[in-house]
Backbone bond lengths (Angstrom), bond angles and torsions (degrees), N, CA, C in turn:
res aa  C-N    CA-C-N  psi(-1)  N-CA   C-N-CA  omega(-1)  CA-C   N-CA-C  phi
1 M - - - 1.410 - - 1.523 109.71 -
2 L 1.295 116.72 113.55 1.474 118.31 176.47 1.528 113.12 -84.93
3 D 1.265 113.68 -39.58 1.452 117.41 173.85 1.548 108.87 -149.52
4 S 1.265 117.74 174.31 1.461 120.84 -174.55 1.556 111.20 -69.82
5 R 1.336 117.91 -19.94 1.521 121.87 -178.83 1.504 107.28 -134.14
6 P 1.350 120.71 74.31 1.454 119.80 -173.70 1.498 113.53 -64.37
7 D 1.338 119.49 -24.36 1.490 122.98 -178.71 1.528 112.06 -83.70
8 A 1.291 116.40 -15.25 1.497 121.86 -175.83 1.520 109.32 -67.90
9 T 1.285 118.08 144.54 1.468 122.72 173.71 1.488 109.51 -69.31
10 A 1.316 116.88 157.05 1.511 119.97 176.60 1.533 108.61 -60.65
11 D 1.320 117.94 -40.99 1.458 121.49 -179.39 1.574 109.38 -57.04
12 D 1.328 114.70 -45.83 1.471 119.67 -176.03 1.529 109.89 -65.18
13 L 1.335 116.69 -41.56 1.466 121.83 -179.30 1.516 109.16 -65.23
14 I 1.295 117.37 -41.84 1.450 119.24 -175.66 1.513 109.80 -69.09
15 R 1.353 115.09 -46.72 1.460 119.18 177.95 1.537 111.23 -61.88
16 G 1.355 115.13 -41.05 1.483 118.31 -179.79 1.494 111.65 -61.98
17 A 1.344 117.87 -23.71 1.508 120.76 -179.80 1.530 108.02 -87.80
18 G 1.362 116.15 2.35 1.476 116.73 178.88 1.533 113.11 82.47
19 L 1.289 118.37 20.20 1.430 123.78 179.97 1.471 114.44 -107.96
20 R 1.320 121.07 152.56 1.415 123.92 175.94 1.561 107.91 -76.45
21 V 1.323 115.53 140.10 1.477 118.19 178.23 1.506 108.20 -82.37
22 T 1.369 112.44 127.31 1.465 118.53 172.74 1.545 108.26 -129.54
23 A 1.290 116.65 164.65 1.472 122.54 178.01 1.503 107.70 -58.48
24 T 1.307 120.20 -46.44 1.454 124.46 -175.72 1.534 108.27 -64.59
25 R 1.301 119.66 -44.72 1.488 122.12 -178.95 1.483 109.21 -62.90
26 V 1.335 117.91 -43.55 1.533 118.46 -179.19 1.513 108.43 -65.50
27 A 1.344 121.90 -42.48 1.448 122.87 178.42 1.511 111.75 -62.02
28 V 1.316 116.06 -43.27 1.470 117.45 -179.83 1.544 112.82 -65.98
29 L 1.315 116.00 -40.29 1.507 120.01 176.33 1.524 111.21 -60.90
30 E 1.353 115.76 -46.67 1.435 120.25 179.07 1.547 112.55 -64.17
31 A 1.341 116.09 -36.06 1.502 119.48 174.72 1.554 112.38 -63.82
32 L 1.337 116.09 -37.52 1.459 118.49 179.59 1.570 110.36 -75.91
33 R 1.352 117.86 -27.21 1.424 117.55 171.47 1.536 113.01 -62.82
34 V 1.251 117.01 -37.63 1.483 124.18 -177.92 1.502 110.28 -79.87
35 H 1.317 117.22 -40.81 1.454 123.25 -174.78 1.528 113.09 -126.09
36 P 1.328 119.07 75.39 1.447 117.96 177.42 1.541 110.36 -62.35
37 H 1.312 116.28 158.03 1.473 122.64 -175.13 1.490 113.03 61.67
38 A 1.344 117.43 37.88 1.418 120.36 179.81 1.532 109.00 -94.33
39 T 1.293 117.24 146.71 1.472 125.16 176.88 1.569 102.77 -78.84
40 A 1.343 113.47 166.16 1.489 119.70 178.55 1.531 107.27 -66.99
41 D 1.326 118.80 -38.47 1.473 120.45 178.43 1.526 110.97 -63.63
42 A 1.360 118.08 -40.70 1.395 120.12 179.88 1.574 111.89 -66.66
43 V 1.289 116.25 -39.20 1.506 119.99 173.46 1.504 111.17 -60.48
44 F 1.385 116.66 -45.97 1.436 119.75 177.04 1.520 112.13 -57.42
45 D 1.367 114.07 -47.67 1.499 115.78 -178.03 1.507 109.63 -63.34
46 G 1.321 118.04 -30.52 1.482 120.50 -176.50 1.559 112.55 -76.81
47 I 1.320 119.36 -23.64 1.418 119.09 -174.97 1.523 113.91 -114.78
48 R 1.350 119.17 -2.86 1.459 118.30 -178.38 1.517 111.79 -71.41
49 G 1.318 117.77 -20.08 1.499 120.00 175.18 1.486 110.69 -75.12
50 I 1.404 115.61 -31.01 1.457 119.85 -176.77 1.526 109.46 -82.64
51 L 1.349 115.48 -37.35 1.463 124.00 -178.37 1.504 108.36 -123.19
52 P 1.299 121.60 78.14 1.441 121.92 -170.28 1.561 113.62 -62.74
53 G 1.331 116.46 -23.47 1.497 118.28 177.63 1.474 117.20 -86.89
54 T 1.378 114.67 5.15 1.443 118.87 179.95 1.497 111.52 -78.09
55 S 1.319 114.60 135.24 1.499 119.95 177.01 1.506 111.35 -92.04
56 K 1.280 116.84 160.40 1.472 122.04 176.61 1.564 106.46 -64.88
57 Q 1.279 118.18 -37.63 1.443 121.11 -179.46 1.499 111.80 -63.31
58 S 1.334 119.24 -37.04 1.424 120.42 178.08 1.516 111.69 -69.90
59 V 1.266 118.83 -30.38 1.506 120.96 172.32 1.516 111.66 -68.09
60 Y 1.378 116.36 -42.97 1.497 118.11 175.06 1.501 109.30 -58.42
61 N 1.345 115.15 -43.47 1.478 117.75 -174.54 1.534 110.15 -65.59
62 A 1.360 118.24 -40.92 1.421 121.39 176.75 1.495 113.63 -60.20
63 L 1.343 113.89 -45.96 1.519 119.06 179.00 1.515 109.20 -62.38
64 G 1.266 117.47 -45.26 1.456 120.49 179.59 1.566 111.74 -61.93
65 D 1.300 115.31 -40.80 1.493 118.56 177.25 1.522 112.17 -65.55
66 F 1.361 116.57 -39.71 1.447 120.65 175.57 1.484 112.38 -62.89
67 A 1.350 118.02 -42.33 1.504 120.66 177.39 1.516 111.22 -64.95
68 D 1.308 117.27 -43.77 1.440 121.63 179.66 1.487 113.92 -63.69
69 A 1.317 115.63 -31.57 1.486 122.00 -177.16 1.569 111.53 -89.57
70 G 1.364 115.46 -4.29 1.457 121.43 178.59 1.553 111.58 79.17
71 L 1.308 118.45 14.27 1.432 120.19 176.41 1.509 111.84 -84.43
72 A 1.328 117.73 -26.11 1.489 121.89 175.18 1.515 109.17 -134.04
73 R 1.285 112.86 164.48 1.494 118.29 179.63 1.521 107.03 -121.84
74 R 1.312 118.21 138.80 1.477 123.06 173.65 1.441 106.97 -101.31
75 I 1.320 116.25 131.91 1.490 121.41 171.88 1.500 108.72 -121.25
76 E 1.328 113.95 143.51 1.532 119.24 -175.92 1.485 108.29 -131.13
77 P 1.352 119.50 80.09 1.417 119.81 173.44 1.471 114.47 -62.05
78 A 1.305 118.21 140.10 1.493 121.41 -176.22 1.469 110.79 -51.33
79 G 1.359 118.23 130.65 1.439 123.13 176.70 1.498 113.95 79.89
80 H 1.312 120.43 6.55 1.451 122.77 -176.16 1.555 107.70 -129.86
81 A 1.317 115.63 153.49 1.421 119.34 177.51 1.493 110.09 -68.08
82 G 1.309 116.05 150.74 1.508 121.72 174.15 1.492 111.64 -53.96
83 T 1.304 115.21 138.89 1.477 118.97 174.78 1.543 108.60 -125.47
84 F 1.332 111.75 161.43 1.482 116.02 -179.50 1.490 112.70 -128.43
85 E 1.334 116.97 146.59 1.446 123.04 -179.46 1.507 108.45 -140.63
86 L 1.318 115.81 160.62 1.475 122.64 177.20 1.537 112.61 -94.74
87 R 1.317 115.52 -9.41 1.467 119.00 -178.05 1.546 106.46 -77.53
88 V 1.324 117.06 105.17 1.475 121.95 -175.23 1.521 110.29 -131.28
89 G 1.323 113.87 159.88 1.467 117.92 174.28 1.417 119.36 77.62
90 D 1.349 121.51 5.28 1.485 120.08 -176.81 1.553 110.34 -120.64
91 N 1.306 116.44 4.38 1.481 119.66 173.85 1.502 111.64 60.22
92 H 1.316 119.95 39.15 1.444 120.59 174.75 1.537 109.89 -82.83
93 H 1.294 117.58 170.12 1.433 123.26 -176.84 1.520 108.16 -122.73
94 H 1.331 115.72 -174.19 1.492 119.37 -175.78 1.545 111.96 -135.20
95 V 1.293 113.24 154.31 1.492 120.81 173.41 1.564 106.94 -122.55
96 V 1.320 116.95 131.42 1.518 118.17 -178.06 1.535 107.79 -119.96
97 C 1.277 114.17 133.42 1.443 120.06 177.12 1.493 109.58 -76.94
98 T 1.331 115.02 125.21 1.502 121.55 -179.20 1.520 110.65 -72.28
99 S 1.287 118.94 -13.71 1.455 120.11 -178.41 1.556 111.98 -92.97
100 C 1.357 116.27 -54.94 1.468 120.87 -174.48 1.501 113.08 -103.95
101 G 1.273 119.77 -15.39 1.484 122.48 -178.68 1.541 114.80 89.16
102 R 1.297 116.64 0.32 1.526 119.03 -177.28 1.541 105.92 -60.35
103 I 1.357 112.36 146.29 1.461 120.25 179.56 1.512 106.39 -125.44
104 D 1.362 111.87 133.33 1.472 119.83 175.78 1.482 109.98 -126.34
105 D 1.364 116.35 157.52 1.477 120.55 174.67 1.532 111.79 -80.56
106 V 1.261 116.43 149.76 1.459 125.98 174.28 1.490 105.71 -132.49
107 D 1.369 116.92 125.54 1.404 120.08 -179.01 1.524 108.03 -69.57
108 C 1.329 114.10 161.85 1.519 118.60 -174.63 1.496 109.42 -54.63
109 V 1.331 115.21 130.84 1.462 121.99 -168.06 1.523 113.88 -79.17
110 V 1.382 115.38 -37.42 1.450 117.13 -174.49 1.560 108.57 -127.39
111 G 1.307 117.47 92.63 1.414 120.43 172.18 1.486 116.27 67.27
112 S 1.379 113.16 -148.88 1.459 118.79 -175.26 1.503 114.48 -81.53
113 A 1.315 114.20 158.18 1.468 120.22 -178.58 1.515 107.09 -55.17
114 P 1.319 117.94 145.00 1.476 127.52 6.33 1.594 111.62 -94.86
115 C 1.274 117.65 20.00 1.477 122.84 169.80 1.570 112.75 70.25
116 L 1.304 119.10 -20.23 1.481 121.22 176.54 1.539 106.60 -124.05
117 H 1.251 116.63 151.62 1.479 119.45 -178.79 1.502 110.18 -121.95
118 V 1.291 115.08 132.38 1.506 122.19 178.02 1.527 104.08 -85.84
119 P 1.338 116.35 143.91 1.453 117.44 176.45 1.506 112.54 -56.96
120 E 1.311 113.05 145.84 1.508 117.97 178.21 1.496 110.66 -60.84
121 G 1.319 117.34 144.98 1.440 122.65 179.60 1.518 113.66 90.05
122 S 1.321 118.39 3.62 1.484 121.28 179.33 1.496 111.50 -70.84
123 G 1.296 116.50 -25.97 1.462 121.50 -175.93 1.513 116.05 84.87
124 Y 1.321 114.82 -0.95 1.510 120.90 178.84 1.515 110.32 -94.65
125 L 1.324 114.88 142.41 1.449 122.63 168.03 1.549 104.55 -105.95
126 I 1.313 114.02 101.79 1.476 120.96 -177.81 1.500 114.13 -68.49
127 E 1.291 119.32 127.55 1.494 123.75 -177.77 1.551 110.85 -107.53
128 S 1.322 116.11 -31.09 1.476 118.30 178.85 1.524 107.45 -157.62
129 A 1.305 114.35 161.94 1.508 120.67 174.44 1.517 106.96 -133.07
130 E 1.323 116.02 144.35 1.505 120.30 176.14 1.556 105.33 -115.29
131 V 1.318 111.30 124.57 1.448 118.93 174.98 1.540 108.05 -118.60
132 T 1.240 118.31 133.63 1.469 120.29 172.72 1.462 110.26 -123.27
133 F 1.369 117.72 123.36 1.451 122.13 178.29 1.530 103.48 -95.53
134 W 1.320 115.17 147.43 1.502 121.89 177.96 1.497 105.89 -122.72
135 G 1.349 113.40 136.41 1.493 118.35 176.25 1.524 110.37 -171.13
136 V 1.360 115.47 -161.62 1.480 118.05 177.69 1.524 104.25 -118.48
137 C 1.394 112.14 131.98 1.487 119.41 -176.96 1.490 109.41 -73.76
138 S 1.336 116.16 161.80 1.488 121.13 -178.12 1.520 112.18 -59.53
139 D 1.340 119.56 -33.90 1.460 119.40 179.96 1.585 109.60 -67.04
140 C 1.279 115.96 -45.41 1.513 116.91 -179.75 1.519 110.51 -68.67
141 R 1.323 119.62 -34.68 1.418 122.46 177.19 1.563 111.09 -62.94
142 A 1.346 115.09 -42.18 1.501 118.32 179.07 1.429 110.15 -68.71
143 K 1.348 119.67 -35.04 1.461 122.56 -178.09 1.553 108.18 -69.14
144 S 1.327 118.06 -43.13 1.495 121.64 -179.12 1.522 109.55 -69.18
145 E 1.301 120.92 -30.38 1.429 123.67 -177.29 1.537 108.36 -74.07
146 A 1.389 114.61 -31.90 1.470 120.27 -178.32 1.503 112.32 -78.38
147 E 1.336 116.55 -26.75 1.481 119.44 -174.03 1.547 112.89 -61.54
148 P 1.277 121.79 -44.24 1.476 120.53 178.28 1.538 112.92 -57.52
149 L 1.339 117.95 -32.22 1.452 122.25 178.51 1.526 111.79 -64.82
150 R 1.303 114.94 -40.30 1.471 121.79 -179.21 1.533 108.80 -68.98
151 G 1.304 119.83 -37.59 1.502 125.09 -176.94 1.458 113.49 -76.79
152 S 1.340 119.29 -17.67 1.465 121.06 -176.71 1.509 115.28 -85.33
153 R 1.337 114.95 -2.47 1.555 115.82 179.29 1.479 112.80 -82.18
């Protein structure tokens, strides 16, 4: 699931979030559909050929507007640039490769949202939980397993 309405047009999603439709917002949303977990810089790099007059600041503004409106989610794994995704509202988590930085989605690990429970009496009404798993992705593992073979010749 890339977003809660994968068949909806970018215009419809943007309007549905209460935002004005602009060329930059449409391009940013489409970039996030193709590349979830993209940084603002990566989104900018991806759309500047399509919209040559777009500034990096306008991309940052669009991403911030999307996050504020609940259309996108910003995640900030420790030591990594903030990334954005359109998968919102389902309380999923993330796994980050400690070698290459790749980020993938992980469905909720323990039952219904918010997946974690705060001890009774805390006074908090928990609305969501963020869990980040850290490990080495399959591509990096395969690469590291192949390296000793090349060095042994």
